[in-house]
Structures are given as structure tokens and as C-alpha cells.
C-alpha positions in Angstrom: 132.2 127.9 86.8 129.7 125.0 87.0 127.8 124.0 83.8 124.6 123.5 85.8 123.4 125.2 89.0 121.2 122.3 90.2 121.0 118.7 89.1 117.9 116.9 90.4 117.2 113.2 90.4 113.5 113.2 89.4 112.3 109.9 91.0 113.8 107.3 93.4 113.7 104.6 90.7 115.1 104.0 87.3 113.0 103.8 84.1 113.4 101.7 80.9 113.8 103.6 77.7 111.0 103.5 75.2 107.2 103.4 75.4 107.1 101.0 78.4 109.1 103.2 80.8 107.8 102.3 84.2 110.0 101.2 86.2 113.0 99.0 85.4 113.5 95.7 87.1 114.6 95.7 90.7 118.0 94.3 89.8 118.7 97.5 87.7 120.4 100.6 88.9 119.1 101.8 92.2 118.5 105.4 93.3 121.4 104.9 95.7 123.7 104.2 92.8 122.4 107.2 90.9 123.0 109.4 94.0 126.6 108.2 94.2 127.0 109.2 90.6 125.5 112.6 91.3 127.9 113.1 94.3 130.8 112.4 91.9 129.4 114.9 89.4 129.2 117.6 92.0 132.8 117.0 93.1 133.9 117.6 89.5 132.4 121.1 89.7 130.1 120.5 86.7 127.2 121.3 88.9 126.9 123.6 91.9 124.4 121.4 93.8 122.5 118.1 93.6 119.1 117.3 94.8 116.1 115.0 94.6 112.5 115.1 93.6 109.5 113.0 94.6 111.4 111.1 97.3 109.7 109.8 100.5 111.1 110.8 103.9 112.6 107.3 104.2 114.4 107.5 100.9 115.9 110.9 101.8 116.9 109.5 105.2 118.6 106.6 103.4 120.6 109.1 101.3 121.6 111.1 104.4 122.7 108.0 106.2 124.6 106.4 103.3 125.8 109.3 101.1 128.6 111.8 101.5 126.7 114.8 100.1 123.2 115.7 101.5 120.6 116.8 98.9 120.7 120.6 98.6 117.1 120.7 97.4 114.0 118.4 97.5 111.4 119.2 94.9 108.2 117.9 96.2 104.6 118.6 97.3 104.4 119.9 100.8 104.6 116.8 103.1 107.5 116.7 105.7 108.7 120.2 104.8 109.8 121.0 108.4 111.9 117.8 108.5 113.7 118.7 105.3 114.4 122.2 106.8 115.9 120.6 109.9 118.2 118.5 107.8 119.3 121.6 105.8 117.5 120.6 102.7 115.7 123.4 100.8 112.2 122.6 99.6 111.3 123.5 96.0 107.5 123.2 96.0 106.4 120.9 93.3 103.3 122.0 91.4 102.7 125.0 93.7 99.5 125.8 91.8 98.2 122.3 92.1 98.4 120.2 88.9 96.7 122.2 86.1 96.7 119.2 83.8 93.2 118.0 83.1 94.5 114.4 83.3 94.8 114.8 87.0 91.6 116.8 87.4 89.3 114.6 85.4 90.4 111.1 86.5 93.0 110.7 89.2 95.5 108.2 87.9 96.0 106.2 91.1 92.4 105.4 91.9 90.4 106.1 88.7 88.0 108.5 90.4 87.4 112.1 89.6 89.7 114.4 91.4 88.9 117.8 92.9 89.0 121.0 90.9 91.9 123.3 90.3 93.5 124.8 93.4 93.5 128.3 91.9 89.7 128.1 91.4 89.1 127.7 95.2 86.7 130.5 96.3 88.7 131.4 99.4 91.8 132.2 97.3 89.8 134.3 94.9 88.3 136.2 97.9 91.8 136.9 99.4 93.1 137.9 96.0 90.2 140.3 95.4 90.8 141.9 98.8 94.4 142.8 97.7 93.7 143.3 94.0 95.6 140.1 93.1 94.7 136.8 91.5 94.4 133.5 93.3 97.7 132.5 91.6 99.4 135.4 93.4 98.0 134.3 96.7 99.1 130.7 96.3 102.7 131.6 95.2 103.0 134.1 98.0 102.0 131.5 100.5 104.7 129.1 99.3 107.4 131.8 99.2 106.6 133.1 102.6 106.8 129.6 104.0 110.5 129.5 102.9 110.0 127.4 99.8 111.0 128.0 96.2 107.9 128.0 94.0 108.3 127.3 90.3 105.1 127.2 88.5 105.0 125.9 84.9 103.4 127.6 82.1 103.8 128.1 78.3 101.1 130.8 78.2 102.4 134.3 78.1 99.8 135.9 80.4 100.2 133.2 83.0 104.0 133.6 82.9 103.5 137.3 83.5 101.2 136.6 86.5 103.8 134.2 87.9 106.5 136.8 87.6 104.3 139.5 89.2 103.9 137.2 92.2 107.6 137.9 93.2 106.9 141.6 93.5 107.1 143.5 96.8 103.5 142.9 97.8 104.1 139.2 98.7 105.6 139.7 102.2 102.9 142.3 103.0 100.0 140.1 102.0 101.4 137.0 103.8 102.1 138.9 107.0 98.4 139.9 107.0 97.2 136.4 106.1 99.3 134.7 108.8 98.2 137.0 111.6 
């Protein structure tokens, strides 16, 4: 029996240890080197599957062209989902509720400008949820699941965890069939 079900490489680059983490020099270990180590780990049986997170399409193509084991999972936001599916790579939707961290809402880190509000506060999601006696969280998670993705929202707040679990109930396929037609 495997020790770990799924082992993900979080980024396609390596990081230095300590407070100045981003990223190590280019002559350090590459993501290709790390992938080769993960392939060896999977062959030992210590993990059932290996995958990636936050990779571009080109980086995944590189692994497919040069590796012996394709990623089983790609944890990501939603771009190029269909391409992953065609390659037999399951998509685990990264941050399916949009990033709830105020750091991303208040000032977007890449451009220094205020970002948009929280996804779950979008009026259309609240309207759909109200129609079915559900929350906007339920609607967002149902959308991801019914598009064939795994959705793993993060929370440490008990009532939010309960809402997330409730999203997996039998109403999800019903509401999404109605929403998609």
C-alpha cells in the first residue's frame, strides 16, 4: 500500500530555503530533475500517483515529451482544461472559490492595483443559489464538479467546511443540469 495517494510538485521551479525563497538560481535543480525524482518515487510504490500544480501548458508538454510517467493530476486555475483532459491529466481546480485571502483582493501582487472582489460575492451566484436554496459557494463548487474537475476549497472555519461538504450532496448534478441548459 502506498504511503501517499498523490504527490504534487507545487511549482515548476525550485526555491531557496529561508526568508528569501524566490526562486533559486537557474543553475539549480530544474523542474525536469524534480519530475524525474517523482517518477522514481512512484515506481517504488510509496505514492499512488504524481502530479503538478501551477504549470503552464508548455511546461506540461515538456514533461509529456521527456518523462516516462505523465502527470495524473494538474492542480491549477481553469486555463487549458480541455487540453489536459485530452492528455489524460485530471484537473484539480486550484482555488475554486477564487482566492479568499485579502492580500489578493486588496492589492494584486503582480501589478500593485486593487483586484476585484471575492468570487462568492458575485450577485449572479447569489441569485442562482437563492433560486435553489443554496449558497453561492454551493453554486461555484457544483460548477467545477460538473465540469469534471476536483474542487478542493480551503478553510479552517467550521461553518465554511460544512458548506463545502454539503456541496457534494445529491443536488449538485440537478442544479448544474438546469444551469447548463
